[in-house]
All heavy atoms as a GROMACS GRO file, in nm:
protein
  605
    1THR      N    1   5.543  10.345   5.770
    1THR     CA    2   5.412  10.327   5.830
    1THR      C    3   5.398  10.390   5.963
    1THR      O    4   5.283  10.411   6.016
    1THR     CB    5   5.363  10.178   5.841
    1THR    OG1    6   5.456  10.107   5.914
    1THR    CG2    7   5.352  10.116   5.701
    2LEU      N    8   5.514  10.422   6.020
    2LEU     CA    9   5.503  10.479   6.163
    2LEU      C   10   5.428  10.624   6.161
    2LEU      O   11   5.335  10.640   6.243
    2LEU     CB   12   5.644  10.507   6.222
    2LEU     CG   13   5.655  10.565   6.364
    2LEU    CD1   14   5.575  10.469   6.464
    2LEU    CD2   15   5.792  10.586   6.403
    3ARG      N   16   5.460  10.713   6.072
    3ARG     CA   17   5.381  10.832   6.056
    3ARG      C   18   5.243  10.811   6.027
    3ARG      O   19   5.150  10.885   6.083
    3ARG     CB   20   5.454  10.935   5.946
    3ARG     CG   21   5.590  10.970   5.986
    3ARG     CD   22   5.578  11.071   6.093
    3ARG     NE   23   5.717  11.106   6.133
    3ARG     CZ   24   5.762  11.157   6.237
    3ARG    NH1   25   5.668  11.180   6.342
    3ARG    NH2   26   5.878  11.190   6.262
    4PHE      N   27   5.214  10.718   5.944
    4PHE     CA   28   5.074  10.684   5.910
    4PHE      C   29   5.007  10.639   6.031
    4PHE      O   30   4.877  10.669   6.053
    4PHE     CB   31   5.064  10.573   5.797
    4PHE     CG   32   5.102  10.628   5.661
    4PHE    CD1   33   5.153  10.547   5.575
    4PHE    CD2   34   5.095  10.766   5.626
    4PHE    CE1   35   5.184  10.587   5.442
    4PHE    CE2   36   5.126  10.805   5.498
    4PHE     CZ   37   5.184  10.719   5.409
    5GLU      N   38   5.068  10.550   6.108
    5GLU     CA   39   5.008  10.491   6.231
    5GLU      C   40   4.971  10.604   6.333
    5GLU      O   41   4.880  10.579   6.420
    5GLU     CB   42   5.094  10.388   6.296
    5GLU     CG   43   5.091  10.260   6.211
    5GLU     CD   44   5.192  10.156   6.271
    5GLU    OE1   45   5.252  10.175   6.373
    5GLU    OE2   46   5.202  10.049   6.216
    6GLU      N   47   5.035  10.712   6.324
    6GLU     CA   48   5.014  10.831   6.418
    6GLU      C   49   4.875  10.889   6.378
    6GLU      O   50   4.812  10.943   6.469
    6GLU     CB   51   5.110  10.925   6.407
    6GLU     CG   52   5.248  10.878   6.472
    6GLU     CD   53   5.353  10.987   6.462
    6GLU    OE1   54   5.341  11.092   6.400
    6GLU    OE2   55   5.465  10.955   6.514
    7ARG      N   56   4.834  10.883   6.252
    7ARG     CA   57   4.716  10.939   6.201
    7ARG      C   58   4.594  10.840   6.190
    7ARG      O   59   4.474  10.871   6.206
    7ARG     CB   60   4.741  11.007   6.067
    7ARG     CG   61   4.841  11.113   6.068
    7ARG     CD   62   4.842  11.181   5.934
    7ARG     NE   63   4.726  11.267   5.911
    7ARG     CZ   64   4.733  11.397   5.910
    7ARG    NH1   65   4.845  11.467   5.928
    7ARG    NH2   66   4.626  11.475   5.891
    8TRP      N   67   4.634  10.717   6.145
    8TRP     CA   68   4.528  10.627   6.116
    8TRP      C   69   4.546  10.496   6.197
    8TRP      O   70   4.652  10.473   6.257
    8TRP     CB   71   4.528  10.583   5.969
    8TRP     CG   72   4.516  10.701   5.879
    8TRP    CD1   73   4.418  10.802   5.883
    8TRP    CD2   74   4.596  10.737   5.768
    8TRP    NE1   75   4.433  10.884   5.782
    8TRP    CE2   76   4.548  10.851   5.711
    8TRP    CE3   77   4.714  10.674   5.700
    8TRP    CZ2   78   4.586  10.911   5.589
    8TRP    CZ3   79   4.752  10.731   5.592
    8TRP    CH2   80   4.701  10.841   5.542
    9ARG      N   81   4.444  10.406   6.184
    9ARG     CA   82   4.459  10.275   6.251
    9ARG      C   83   4.556  10.199   6.181
    9ARG      O   84   4.599  10.230   6.058
    9ARG     CB   85   4.316  10.204   6.234
    9ARG     CG   86   4.215  10.267   6.316
    9ARG     CD   87   4.076  10.192   6.298
    9ARG     NE   88   4.053  10.174   6.143
    9ARG     CZ   89   3.979  10.078   6.115
    9ARG    NH1   90   3.910  10.003   6.190
    9ARG    NH2   91   3.967  10.046   5.978
   10PRO      N   92   4.617  10.090   6.244
   10PRO     CA   93   4.730  10.015   6.178
   10PRO      C   94   4.690   9.953   6.046
   10PRO      O   95   4.771   9.956   5.944
   10PRO     CB   96   4.749   9.901   6.281
   10PRO     CG   97   4.717   9.964   6.410
   10PRO     CD   98   4.592  10.045   6.380
   11VAL      N   99   4.565   9.902   6.024
   11VAL     CA  100   4.529   9.845   5.897
   11VAL      C  101   4.528   9.950   5.790
   11VAL      O  102   4.583   9.925   5.676
   11VAL     CB  103   4.395   9.772   5.911
   11VAL    CG1  104   4.349   9.724   5.777
   11VAL    CG2  105   4.400   9.652   5.997
   12THR      N  106   4.474  10.064   5.825
   12THR     CA  107   4.468  10.172   5.720
   12THR      C  108   4.603  10.218   5.687
   12THR      O  109   4.640  10.252   5.576
   12THR     CB  110   4.371  10.287   5.773
   12THR    OG1  111   4.248  10.241   5.815
   12THR    CG2  112   4.364  10.396   5.673
   13SER      N  113   4.697  10.232   5.781
   13SER     CA  114   4.829  10.283   5.762
   13SER      C  115   4.907  10.178   5.674
   13SER      O  116   4.983  10.214   5.591
   13SER     CB  117   4.901  10.312   5.890
   13SER     OG  118   4.920  10.200   5.966
   14ALA      N  119   4.878  10.047   5.698
   14ALA     CA  120   4.951   9.952   5.622
   14ALA      C  121   4.901   9.956   5.472
   14ALA      O  122   4.988   9.937   5.395
   14ALA     CB  123   4.920   9.813   5.678
   15LEU      N  124   4.776   9.970   5.458
   15LEU     CA  125   4.719   9.984   5.320
   15LEU      C  126   4.788  10.097   5.247
   15LEU      O  127   4.817  10.095   5.123
   15LEU     CB  128   4.566   9.988   5.318
   15LEU     CG  129   4.504   9.857   5.358
   15LEU    CD1  130   4.354   9.879   5.373
   15LEU    CD2  131   4.528   9.746   5.264
   16ALA      N  132   4.783  10.222   5.317
   16ALA     CA  133   4.832  10.336   5.249
   16ALA      C  134   4.989  10.324   5.218
   16ALA      O  135   5.032  10.364   5.111
   16ALA     CB  136   4.820  10.453   5.353
   17ALA      N  137   5.064  10.260   5.318
   17ALA     CA  138   5.210  10.245   5.286
   17ALA      C  139   5.230  10.143   5.176
   17ALA      O  140   5.319  10.171   5.083
   17ALA     CB  141   5.279  10.194   5.416
   18ALA      N  142   5.146  10.038   5.169
   18ALA     CA  143   5.168   9.942   5.058
   18ALA      C  144   5.132  10.005   4.920
   18ALA      O  145   5.192   9.973   4.829
   18ALA     CB  146   5.085   9.819   5.087
   19ALA      N  147   5.026  10.094   4.927
   19ALA     CA  148   4.986  10.161   4.801
   19ALA      C  149   5.097  10.255   4.755
   19ALA      O  150   5.131  10.242   4.631
   19ALA     CB  151   4.864  10.239   4.817
   20LEU      N  152   5.156  10.326   4.836
   20LEU     CA  153   5.267  10.421   4.797
   20LEU      C  154   5.390  10.341   4.748
   20LEU      O  155   5.462  10.369   4.652
   20LEU     CB  156   5.302  10.501   4.907
   20LEU     CG  157   5.210  10.617   4.952
   20LEU    CD1  158   5.253  10.694   5.069
   20LEU    CD2  159   5.202  10.710   4.831
   21PHE      N  160   5.423  10.224   4.822
   21PHE     CA  161   5.526  10.132   4.778
   21PHE      C  162   5.499  10.079   4.637
   21PHE      O  163   5.602  10.081   4.550
   21PHE     CB  164   5.533  10.018   4.883
   21PHE     CG  165   5.652   9.929   4.853
   21PHE    CD1  166   5.786   9.960   4.897
   21PHE    CD2  167   5.641   9.804   4.794
   21PHE    CE1  168   5.887   9.875   4.877
   21PHE    CE2  169   5.738   9.714   4.781
   21PHE     CZ  170   5.860   9.745   4.823
   22SER      N  171   5.380  10.049   4.606
   22SER     CA  172   5.348   9.999   4.476
   22SER      C  173   5.355  10.098   4.371
   22SER      O  174   5.411  10.076   4.266
   22SER     CB  175   5.204   9.934   4.483
   22SER     OG  176   5.186   9.841   4.570
   23LEU      N  177   5.312  10.231   4.401
   23LEU     CA  178   5.326  10.328   4.303
   23LEU      C  179   5.470  10.368   4.269
   23LEU      O  180   5.504  10.396   4.157
   23LEU     CB  181   5.250  10.454   4.351
   23LEU     CG  182   5.102  10.446   4.355
   23LEU    CD1  183   5.038  10.571   4.420
   23LEU    CD2  184   5.044  10.434   4.207
   24GLY      N  185   5.552  10.345   4.375
   24GLY     CA  186   5.695  10.379   4.350
   24GLY      C  187   5.759  10.269   4.253
   24GLY      O  188   5.861  10.301   4.194
   25HIS      N  189   5.691  10.159   4.240
   25HIS     CA  190   5.749  10.061   4.148
   25HIS      C  191   5.707  10.069   4.008
   25HIS      O  192   5.736   9.998   3.916
   25HIS     CB  193   5.705   9.917   4.197
   25HIS     CG  194   5.802   9.872   4.310
   25HIS    ND1  195   5.788   9.915   4.437
   25HIS    CD2  196   5.902   9.782   4.304
   25HIS    CE1  197   5.873   9.856   4.511
   25HIS    NE2  198   5.952   9.777   4.433
   26LEU      N  199   5.619  10.173   3.978
   26LEU     CA  200   5.574  10.209   3.843
   26LEU      C  201   5.666  10.299   3.769
   26LEU      O  202   5.632  10.349   3.665
   26LEU     CB  203   5.437  10.267   3.843
   26LEU     CG  204   5.316  10.169   3.874
   26LEU    CD1  205   5.189  10.236   3.887
   26LEU    CD2  206   5.323  10.063   3.768
   27LEU      N  207   5.786  10.319   3.825
   27LEU     CA  208   5.877  10.396   3.748
   27LEU      C  209   5.917  10.341   3.615
   27LEU      O  210   5.943  10.407   3.517
   27LEU     CB  211   6.009  10.425   3.831
   27LEU     CG  212   5.987  10.514   3.962
   27LEU    CD1  213   6.117  10.507   4.036
   27LEU    CD2  214   5.937  10.659   3.924
   28THR      N  215   5.913  10.207   3.614
   28THR     CA  216   5.918  10.130   3.492
   28THR      C  217   5.776  10.096   3.460
   28THR      O  218   5.724  10.011   3.533
   28THR     CB  219   6.003  10.006   3.505
   28THR    OG1  220   6.132  10.039   3.556
   28THR    CG2  221   6.014   9.933   3.379
   29PRO      N  222   5.716  10.158   3.351
   29PRO     CA  223   5.568  10.136   3.339
   29PRO      C  224   5.542   9.999   3.289
   29PRO      O  225   5.565   9.948   3.174
   29PRO     CB  226   5.537  10.233   3.218
   29PRO     CG  227   5.667  10.282   3.159
   29PRO     CD  228   5.769  10.244   3.261
   30ALA      N  229   5.484   9.921   3.374
   30ALA     CA  230   5.435   9.785   3.352
   30ALA      C  231   5.332   9.758   3.470
   30ALA      O  232   5.373   9.751   3.585
   30ALA     CB  233   5.549   9.686   3.357
   31PRO      N  234   5.204   9.744   3.426
   31PRO     CA  235   5.102   9.731   3.528
   31PRO      C  236   5.123   9.608   3.624
   31PRO      O  237   5.079   9.621   3.735
   31PRO     CB  238   4.972   9.712   3.443
   31PRO     CG  239   5.005   9.765   3.303
   31PRO     CD  240   5.162   9.747   3.284
   32TRP      N  241   5.184   9.508   3.583
   32TRP     CA  242   5.206   9.383   3.664
   32TRP      C  243   5.298   9.431   3.786
   32TRP      O  244   5.291   9.359   3.890
   32TRP     CB  245   5.264   9.265   3.588
   32TRP     CG  246   5.404   9.298   3.544
   32TRP    CD1  247   5.440   9.346   3.416
   32TRP    CD2  248   5.528   9.280   3.604
   32TRP    NE1  249   5.572   9.365   3.398
   32TRP    CE2  250   5.629   9.316   3.517
   32TRP    CE3  251   5.560   9.236   3.726
   32TRP    CZ2  252   5.760   9.312   3.556
   32TRP    CZ3  253   5.694   9.230   3.773
   32TRP    CH2  254   5.800   9.274   3.680
   33ARG      N  255   5.357   9.530   3.780
   33ARG     CA  256   5.451   9.579   3.889
   33ARG      C  257   5.369   9.622   4.009
   33ARG      O  258   5.431   9.639   4.121
   33ARG     CB  259   5.552   9.686   3.840
   33ARG     CG  260   5.648   9.631   3.752
   33ARG     CD  261   5.748   9.740   3.698
   33ARG     NE  262   5.818   9.781   3.809
   33ARG     CZ  263   5.948   9.739   3.846
   33ARG    NH1  264   6.006   9.642   3.769
   33ARG    NH2  265   6.016   9.792   3.955
   34LEU      N  266   5.242   9.644   3.984
   34LEU     CA  267   5.154   9.678   4.102
   34LEU      C  268   5.130   9.569   4.194
   34LEU      O  269   5.079   9.585   4.310
   34LEU     CB  270   5.011   9.737   4.054
   34LEU     CG  271   5.022   9.884   3.990
   34LEU    CD1  272   4.885   9.917   3.927
   34LEU    CD2  273   5.062   9.986   4.088
   35LEU      N  274   5.165   9.444   4.146
   35LEU     CA  275   5.147   9.326   4.236
   35LEU      C  276   5.239   9.328   4.354
   35LEU      O  277   5.215   9.257   4.445
   35LEU     CB  278   5.174   9.202   4.153
   35LEU     CG  279   5.070   9.170   4.051
   35LEU    CD1  280   5.107   9.046   3.958
   35LEU    CD2  281   4.933   9.149   4.107
   36VAL      N  282   5.329   9.423   4.364
   36VAL     CA  283   5.423   9.433   4.472
   36VAL      C  284   5.338   9.485   4.590
   36VAL      O  285   5.387   9.490   4.708
   36VAL     CB  286   5.542   9.536   4.452
   36VAL    CG1  287   5.632   9.469   4.344
   36VAL    CG2  288   5.512   9.668   4.426
   37PHE      N  289   5.219   9.524   4.569
   37PHE     CA  290   5.124   9.572   4.685
   37PHE      C  291   5.110   9.462   4.785
   37PHE      O  292   5.108   9.494   4.906
   37PHE     CB  293   4.993   9.605   4.618
   37PHE     CG  294   4.886   9.638   4.726
   37PHE    CD1  295   4.885   9.768   4.782
   37PHE    CD2  296   4.795   9.549   4.778
   37PHE    CE1  297   4.795   9.804   4.877
   37PHE    CE2  298   4.712   9.584   4.871
   37PHE     CZ  299   4.705   9.708   4.925
   38PHE      N  300   5.108   9.339   4.739
   38PHE     CA  301   5.084   9.227   4.834
   38PHE      C  302   5.192   9.202   4.927
   38PHE      O  303   5.187   9.187   5.046
   38PHE     CB  304   5.024   9.100   4.766
   38PHE     CG  305   4.903   9.139   4.688
   38PHE    CD1  306   4.904   9.156   4.553
   38PHE    CD2  307   4.780   9.154   4.762
   38PHE    CE1  308   4.776   9.193   4.488
   38PHE    CE2  309   4.663   9.180   4.696
   38PHE     CZ  310   4.660   9.200   4.557
   39PRO      N  311   5.325   9.185   4.871
   39PRO     CA  312   5.437   9.177   4.962
   39PRO      C  313   5.456   9.295   5.049
   39PRO      O  314   5.502   9.282   5.164
   39PRO     CB  315   5.556   9.159   4.869
   39PRO     CG  316   5.506   9.118   4.732
   39PRO     CD  317   5.370   9.166   4.728
   40ALA      N  318   5.410   9.419   4.998
   40ALA     CA  319   5.428   9.532   5.077
   40ALA      C  320   5.342   9.529   5.196
   40ALA      O  321   5.377   9.584   5.304
   40ALA     CB  322   5.398   9.662   4.993
   41LEU      N  323   5.230   9.456   5.193
   41LEU     CA  324   5.148   9.448   5.316
   41LEU      C  325   5.219   9.360   5.419
   41LEU      O  326   5.221   9.390   5.540
   41LEU     CB  327   5.019   9.375   5.275
   41LEU     CG  328   4.917   9.457   5.198
   41LEU    CD1  329   4.795   9.366   5.165
   41LEU    CD2  330   4.874   9.580   5.273
   42LEU      N  331   5.297   9.262   5.369
   42LEU     CA  332   5.380   9.184   5.472
   42LEU      C  333   5.493   9.270   5.521
   42LEU      O  334   5.518   9.269   5.646
   42LEU     CB  335   5.455   9.066   5.390
   42LEU     CG  336   5.556   8.980   5.464
   42LEU    CD1  337   5.493   8.918   5.578
   42LEU    CD2  338   5.634   8.895   5.367
   43PHE      N  339   5.550   9.354   5.439
   43PHE     CA  340   5.660   9.443   5.492
   43PHE      C  341   5.608   9.541   5.594
   43PHE      O  342   5.673   9.560   5.708
   43PHE     CB  343   5.716   9.519   5.374
   43PHE     CG  344   5.773   9.451   5.267
   43PHE    CD1  345   5.779   9.502   5.134
   43PHE    CD2  346   5.818   9.316   5.270
   43PHE    CE1  347   5.831   9.427   5.028
   43PHE    CE2  348   5.864   9.233   5.176
   43PHE     CZ  349   5.875   9.302   5.038
   44ALA      N  350   5.483   9.594   5.574
   44ALA     CA  351   5.420   9.685   5.669
   44ALA      C  352   5.388   9.611   5.800
   44ALA      O  353   5.412   9.664   5.912
   44ALA     CB  354   5.297   9.755   5.607
   45TRP      N  355   5.347   9.484   5.782
   45TRP     CA  356   5.315   9.408   5.909
   45TRP      C  357   5.438   9.379   5.987
   45TRP      O  358   5.435   9.394   6.117
   45TRP     CB  359   5.234   9.279   5.864
   45TRP     CG  360   5.200   9.200   5.985
   45TRP    CD1  361   5.100   9.209   6.071
   45TRP    CD2  362   5.278   9.087   6.032
   45TRP    NE1  363   5.100   9.107   6.164
   45TRP    CE2  364   5.213   9.028   6.139
   45TRP    CE3  365   5.394   9.026   5.979
   45TRP    CZ2  366   5.262   8.920   6.209
   45TRP    CZ3  367   5.439   8.906   6.048
   45TRP    CH2  368   5.381   8.862   6.163
   46LEU      N  369   5.540   9.342   5.909
   46LEU     CA  370   5.668   9.312   5.983
   46LEU      C  371   5.724   9.438   6.055
   46LEU      O  372   5.771   9.429   6.176
   46LEU     CB  373   5.770   9.267   5.884
   46LEU     CG  374   5.749   9.117   5.844
   46LEU    CD1  375   5.839   9.093   5.720
   46LEU    CD2  376   5.780   9.024   5.960
   47ARG      N  377   5.715   9.547   5.985
   47ARG     CA  378   5.761   9.678   6.050
   47ARG      C  379   5.676   9.718   6.182
   47ARG      O  380   5.721   9.744   6.281
   47ARG     CB  381   5.759   9.789   5.954
   47ARG     CG  382   5.859   9.898   5.972
   47ARG     CD  383   5.823  10.023   6.062
   47ARG     NE  384   5.692  10.047   6.095
   47ARG     CZ  385   5.656  10.066   6.227
   47ARG    NH1  386   5.742  10.061   6.323
   47ARG    NH2  387   5.526  10.103   6.248
   48SER      N  388   5.551   9.692   6.161
   48SER     CA  389   5.458   9.713   6.276
   48SER      C  390   5.473   9.633   6.396
   48SER      O  391   5.476   9.670   6.505
   48SER     CB  392   5.314   9.727   6.220
   48SER     OG  393   5.223   9.742   6.329
   49ARG      N  394   5.496   9.498   6.352
   49ARG     CA  395   5.504   9.389   6.455
   49ARG      C  396   5.646   9.412   6.537
   49ARG      O  397   5.641   9.386   6.650
   49ARG     CB  398   5.503   9.267   6.395
   49ARG     CG  399   5.513   9.142   6.480
   49ARG     CD  400   5.390   9.093   6.530
   49ARG     NE  401   5.400   8.964   6.597
   49ARG     CZ  402   5.337   8.929   6.690
   49ARG    NH1  403   5.245   9.003   6.748
   49ARG    NH2  404   5.368   8.817   6.749
   50THR      N  405   5.750   9.435   6.461
   50THR     CA  406   5.879   9.438   6.525
   50THR      C  407   5.919   9.582   6.571
   50THR      O  408   6.016   9.590   6.658
   50THR     CB  409   5.990   9.380   6.434
   50THR    OG1  410   6.003   9.462   6.321
   50THR    CG2  411   5.956   9.242   6.388
   51GLY      N  412   5.865   9.680   6.513
   51GLY     CA  413   5.901   9.817   6.552
   51GLY      C  414   6.033   9.868   6.481
   51GLY      O  415   6.078   9.965   6.510
   52THR      N  416   6.072   9.786   6.385
   52THR     CA  417   6.206   9.822   6.311
   52THR      C  418   6.183   9.772   6.172
   52THR      O  419   6.097   9.706   6.135
   52THR     CB  420   6.325   9.747   6.376
   52THR    OG1  421   6.434   9.790   6.292
   52THR    CG2  422   6.308   9.606   6.377
   53ILE      N  423   6.259   9.827   6.082
   53ILE     CA  424   6.253   9.794   5.938
   53ILE      C  425   6.343   9.677   5.904
   53ILE      O  426   6.339   9.626   5.781
   53ILE     CB  427   6.281   9.916   5.848
   53ILE    CG1  428   6.429   9.962   5.862
   53ILE    CG2  429   6.189  10.030   5.873
   53ILE    CD1  430   6.480  10.055   5.758
   54VAL      N  431   6.417   9.619   5.999
   54VAL     CA  432   6.516   9.509   5.964
   54VAL      C  433   6.443   9.389   5.910
   54VAL      O  434   6.478   9.342   5.791
   54VAL     CB  435   6.588   9.473   6.079
   54VAL    CG1  436   6.681   9.345   6.066
   54VAL    CG2  437   6.682   9.584   6.129
   55GLY      N  438   6.336   9.346   5.964
   55GLY     CA  439   6.247   9.233   5.915
   55GLY      C  440   6.195   9.263   5.785
   55GLY      O  441   6.211   9.166   5.686
   56ALA      N  442   6.139   9.372   5.758
   56ALA     CA  443   6.093   9.416   5.624
   56ALA      C  444   6.206   9.416   5.520
   56ALA      O  445   6.177   9.387   5.407
   56ALA     CB  446   6.021   9.554   5.634
   57ALA      N  447   6.316   9.468   5.556
   57ALA     CA  448   6.431   9.487   5.464
   57ALA      C  449   6.474   9.342   5.420
   57ALA      O  450   6.509   9.323   5.310
   57ALA     CB  451   6.546   9.564   5.518
   58ILE      N  452   6.486   9.255   5.514
   58ILE     CA  453   6.527   9.119   5.492
   58ILE      C  454   6.414   9.045   5.397
   58ILE      O  455   6.457   8.973   5.300
   58ILE     CB  456   6.549   9.030   5.613
   58ILE    CG1  457   6.669   9.088   5.691
   58ILE    CG2  458   6.568   8.889   5.585
   58ILE    CD1  459   6.694   9.041   5.836
   59ALA      N  460   6.297   9.068   5.434
   59ALA     CA  461   6.190   9.007   5.346
   59ALA      C  462   6.195   9.067   5.207
   59ALA      O  463   6.169   9.002   5.107
   59ALA     CB  464   6.048   9.040   5.408
   60HIS      N  465   6.213   9.200   5.194
   60HIS     CA  466   6.224   9.254   5.055
   60HIS      C  467   6.345   9.192   4.978
   60HIS      O  468   6.329   9.172   4.868
   60HIS     CB  469   6.246   9.408   5.083
   60HIS     CG  470   6.238   9.484   4.951
   60HIS    ND1  471   6.341   9.491   4.854
   60HIS    CD2  472   6.136   9.570   4.897
   60HIS    CE1  473   6.303   9.569   4.762
   60HIS    NE2  474   6.175   9.612   4.780
   61PHE      N  475   6.461   9.183   5.052
   61PHE     CA  476   6.571   9.113   4.976
   61PHE      C  477   6.539   8.985   4.934
   61PHE      O  478   6.570   8.941   4.817
   61PHE     CB  479   6.689   9.114   5.081
   61PHE     CG  480   6.802   9.026   5.045
   61PHE    CD1  481   6.896   9.086   4.950
   61PHE    CD2  482   6.820   8.908   5.088
   61PHE    CE1  483   6.993   9.002   4.898
   61PHE    CE2  484   6.923   8.822   5.046
   61PHE     CZ  485   7.018   8.877   4.957
   62LEU      N  486   6.473   8.897   5.013
   62LEU     CA  487   6.439   8.767   4.989
   62LEU      C  488   6.337   8.759   4.866
   62LEU      O  489   6.347   8.682   4.776
   62LEU     CB  490   6.390   8.688   5.102
   62LEU     CG  491   6.488   8.661   5.211
   62LEU    CD1  492   6.419   8.598   5.331
   62LEU    CD2  493   6.588   8.571   5.157
   63CYS      N  494   6.250   8.856   4.861
   63CYS     CA  495   6.158   8.861   4.751
   63CYS      C  496   6.229   8.897   4.626
   63CYS      O  497   6.201   8.842   4.521
   63CYS     CB  498   6.048   8.973   4.772
   63CYS     SG  499   5.916   8.924   4.891
   64ASN      N  500   6.331   8.984   4.629
   64ASN     CA  501   6.407   9.021   4.510
   64ASN      C  502   6.492   8.902   4.462
   64ASN      O  503   6.503   8.883   4.347
   64ASN     CB  504   6.496   9.142   4.540
   64ASN     CG  505   6.423   9.267   4.550
   64ASN    OD1  506   6.311   9.278   4.515
   64ASN    ND2  507   6.487   9.368   4.600
   65VAL      N  508   6.546   8.823   4.564
   65VAL     CA  509   6.619   8.705   4.525
   65VAL      C  510   6.535   8.611   4.456
   65VAL      O  511   6.568   8.546   4.350
   65VAL     CB  512   6.695   8.645   4.640
   65VAL    CG1  513   6.759   8.523   4.614
   65VAL    CG2  514   6.798   8.747   4.690
   66TRP      N  515   6.416   8.585   4.512
   66TRP     CA  516   6.323   8.493   4.464
   66TRP      C  517   6.276   8.530   4.314
   66TRP      O  518   6.268   8.443   4.222
   66TRP     CB  519   6.194   8.487   4.545
   66TRP     CG  520   6.091   8.382   4.504
   66TRP    CD1  521   6.122   8.248   4.468
   66TRP    CD2  522   5.958   8.402   4.484
   66TRP    NE1  523   5.996   8.200   4.433
   66TRP    CE2  524   5.900   8.278   4.447
   66TRP    CE3  525   5.875   8.505   4.510
   66TRP    CZ2  526   5.768   8.258   4.430
   66TRP    CZ3  527   5.732   8.494   4.493
   66TRP    CH2  528   5.685   8.365   4.445
   67LEU      N  529   6.258   8.659   4.287
   67LEU     CA  530   6.214   8.709   4.157
   67LEU      C  531   6.336   8.683   4.058
   67LEU      O  532   6.312   8.641   3.950
   67LEU     CB  533   6.186   8.855   4.159
   67LEU     CG  534   6.142   8.925   4.026
   67LEU    CD1  535   6.022   8.854   3.979
   67LEU    CD2  536   6.121   9.070   4.046
   68LEU      N  537   6.459   8.713   4.098
   68LEU     CA  538   6.570   8.683   4.012
   68LEU      C  539   6.577   8.538   3.977
   68LEU      O  540   6.608   8.494   3.865
   68LEU     CB  541   6.704   8.732   4.086
   68LEU     CG  542   6.719   8.873   4.079
   68LEU    CD1  543   6.840   8.920   4.164
   68LEU    CD2  544   6.734   8.935   3.942
   69VAL      N  545   6.571   8.450   4.078
   69VAL     CA  546   6.573   8.304   4.051
   69VAL      C  547   6.455   8.268   3.950
   69VAL      O  548   6.486   8.184   3.865
   69VAL     CB  549   6.547   8.228   4.186
   69VAL    CG1  550   6.536   8.083   4.160
   69VAL    CG2  551   6.671   8.244   4.269
   70LEU      N  552   6.342   8.319   3.971
   70LEU     CA  553   6.231   8.280   3.878
   70LEU      C  554   6.264   8.337   3.736
   70LEU      O  555   6.232   8.266   3.644
   70LEU     CB  556   6.110   8.348   3.929
   70LEU     CG  557   6.037   8.278   4.057
   70LEU    CD1  558   5.916   8.356   4.086
   70LEU    CD2  559   6.000   8.136   4.019
   71GLU      N  560   6.319   8.452   3.726
   71GLU     CA  561   6.352   8.516   3.598
   71GLU      C  562   6.454   8.429   3.528
   71GLU      O  563   6.447   8.395   3.405
   71GLU     CB  564   6.394   8.661   3.616
   71GLU     CG  565   6.277   8.754   3.639
   71GLU     CD  566   6.333   8.896   3.664
   71GLU    OE1  567   6.458   8.915   3.688
   71GLU    OE2  568   6.248   8.984   3.656
   72ARG      N  569   6.560   8.385   3.602
   72ARG     CA  570   6.668   8.310   3.544
   72ARG      C  571   6.627   8.174   3.504
   72ARG      O  572   6.671   8.107   3.406
   72ARG     CB  573   6.791   8.294   3.641
   72ARG     CG  574   6.841   8.423   3.690
   72ARG     CD  575   6.973   8.463   3.617
   72ARG     NE  576   7.036   8.564   3.676
   72ARG     CZ  577   7.033   8.691   3.638
   72ARG    NH1  578   6.956   8.730   3.538
   72ARG    NH2  579   7.104   8.786   3.689
   73SER      N  580   6.531   8.116   3.576
   73SER     CA  581   6.486   7.982   3.536
   73SER      C  582   6.394   7.979   3.414
   73SER      O  583   6.371   7.877   3.363
   73SER     CB  584   6.408   7.919   3.653
   73SER     OG  585   6.283   7.987   3.677
   74MET      N  586   6.336   8.098   3.375
   74MET     CA  587   6.260   8.103   3.255
   74MET      C  588   6.345   8.102   3.130
   74MET      O  589   6.291   8.070   3.022
   74MET     CB  590   6.172   8.235   3.257
   74MET     CG  591   6.086   8.242   3.372
   74MET     SD  592   5.942   8.146   3.357
   74MET     CE  593   5.828   8.258   3.299
   75TYR      N  594   6.473   8.132   3.139
   75TYR     CA  595   6.552   8.136   3.017
   75TYR      C  596   6.659   8.040   3.016
   75TYR      O  597   6.731   8.004   3.090
   75TYR     CB  598   6.611   8.280   2.997
   75TYR     CG  599   6.504   8.383   2.991
   75TYR    CD1  600   6.479   8.470   3.101
   75TYR    CD2  601   6.424   8.401   2.882
   75TYR    CE1  602   6.386   8.571   3.097
   75TYR    CE2  603   6.319   8.484   2.874
   75TYR     CZ  604   6.303   8.569   2.979
   75TYR     OH  605   6.215   8.672   2.976
   0.00000   0.00000   0.00000
């Protein structure tokens, strides 16, 4: 989002980064995967707020762990 923030306001850059992040998750074609747009907004906010990707990376990791726990509990 840093490059986007050079061109656009922070909200617009966060939306653009979240949209690109979501599109990247469509490599496995499943429309529900577009829901990663919402956590991506959190990741963009964390990056913007802290000035580093560390918080966003930790949040992404925790989201992945949570998804694995949910998947395992279904079976």
